[in-house]
C-alpha positions as MATLAB code, in Angstrom:
seq = 'MDQNKYERAKKQIENEKGWYTHLFIYLTINLLLQLFYGGVFDSGSFTQHFPWWVRLTTPFFWGLSLLGHWLYGFQGWRITKPFKKWEERKIKEYLDKEEKEFKDIFDAE';
ca = [
      19.059   17.804   -2.553;
      18.665   16.140   -5.963;
      19.742   12.879   -4.461;
      16.529   13.116   -2.007;
      14.234   13.682   -5.209;
      15.969   10.742   -6.827;
      15.722    8.533   -3.678;
      11.736    9.384   -3.234;
      11.122    8.904   -7.068;
      13.026    5.631   -6.927;
      10.906    4.720   -3.952;
       7.609    5.777   -5.506;
       8.219    3.835   -8.663;
       9.047    0.593   -6.493;
       5.595    1.000   -4.695;
       3.950    1.229   -8.354;
       5.908   -1.842   -9.631;
       4.866   -3.742   -6.473;
       1.251   -2.787   -6.754;
       1.459   -4.118  -10.419;
       2.747   -7.432   -9.255;
       0.073   -7.454   -6.634;
      -2.607   -7.010   -9.273;
      -0.985   -9.575  -11.781;
      -0.953  -11.968   -8.811;
      -4.560  -11.080   -7.764;
      -5.891  -11.565  -11.393;
      -4.139  -14.859  -11.594;
      -5.087  -16.432   -8.189;
      -8.826  -15.217   -8.555;
      -8.934  -16.672  -12.286;
      -7.869  -19.921  -11.003;
     -10.200  -19.928   -8.085;
     -13.206  -19.246  -10.304;
     -12.323  -21.985  -12.716;
     -12.376  -24.151   -9.505;
     -15.361  -23.157   -8.388;
     -16.916  -23.223  -11.788;
     -15.966  -27.233  -11.577;
     -13.408  -26.896  -14.372;
     -10.871  -28.914  -12.491;
     -13.001  -31.766  -10.856;
     -16.446  -31.659  -12.937;
     -18.078  -29.780  -10.359;
     -18.266  -33.042   -8.235;
     -16.744  -31.226   -5.068;
     -17.368  -27.370   -5.726;
     -21.102  -28.133   -6.498;
     -21.496  -28.116   -2.619;
     -20.240  -24.748   -2.008;
     -22.704  -21.789   -1.480;
     -22.738  -19.351   -4.538;
     -21.260  -16.532   -2.366;
     -17.888  -18.448   -1.513;
     -16.940  -17.570   -4.953;
     -17.128  -13.731   -4.070;
     -15.344  -14.041   -0.646;
     -11.593  -14.131   -1.712;
     -12.085  -11.505   -4.739;
     -14.019   -9.042   -2.450;
     -11.541   -9.161    0.469;
      -8.233   -9.516   -1.534;
      -9.759   -6.370   -3.639;
      -9.914   -4.282   -0.539;
      -6.462   -5.242    0.089;
      -5.567   -4.236   -3.511;
      -7.406   -1.241   -3.187;
      -5.502   -0.159    0.053;
      -2.123   -1.147   -1.764;
      -3.190    1.378   -4.751;
      -4.030    3.848   -2.272;
      -0.537    3.523   -0.535;
       1.429    3.086   -3.770;
       0.067    5.356   -5.860;
      -0.578    8.136   -2.921;
      -4.133    8.221   -4.143;
      -5.270    8.494   -0.519;
      -5.642   12.065   -0.093;
      -6.758   11.954    3.590;
      -3.029   11.307    4.334;
      -1.987   14.831    2.707;
      -2.669   16.757    5.864;
      -0.982   14.214    8.226;
       2.325   14.342    5.741;
       2.192   18.227    6.443;
       1.683   18.099    9.872;
       4.545   15.340   10.246;
       6.678   17.736    8.317;
       5.947   20.682   10.452;
       6.547   18.646   13.708;
      10.020   17.251   12.358;
      10.848   20.838   11.452;
       9.560   22.009   15.013;
      11.583   19.198   16.935;
      14.996   20.108   14.601;
      14.347   23.824   15.383;
      14.156   23.197   19.045;
      17.143   20.887   18.940;
      19.300   23.420   17.203;
      18.427   26.099   19.610;
      19.116   24.057   22.633;
      22.265   23.347   21.013;
      23.007   27.088   20.331;
      22.027   27.447   24.028;
      24.553   25.160   25.199;
      27.463   26.780   23.534;
      26.232   30.223   23.895;
      26.208   29.913   27.820;
      30.131   28.689   27.344;
];
């Protein structure tokens, strides 16, 4: 039983560490992209032709992905809790059914 708790805790820590890595990469890449769109690397000769909204697309959509990763990694998605309880009930139901069938087979002999 303690081994199961340890494994769940270890998995949770790995999920959280993965999210922090994702956040670091998100911030680094988007900082570089904003500098690029600002014309820092080419003095604006190439990037001046981009519409203003192009600067927002990558941070926005990648930010949605980051939010989803946070919800998964930190178990912040409260909507999934009832599904987890349902899943646990179904697993218990199938295990009980299997155990009953197993007993019925050996009781019949």
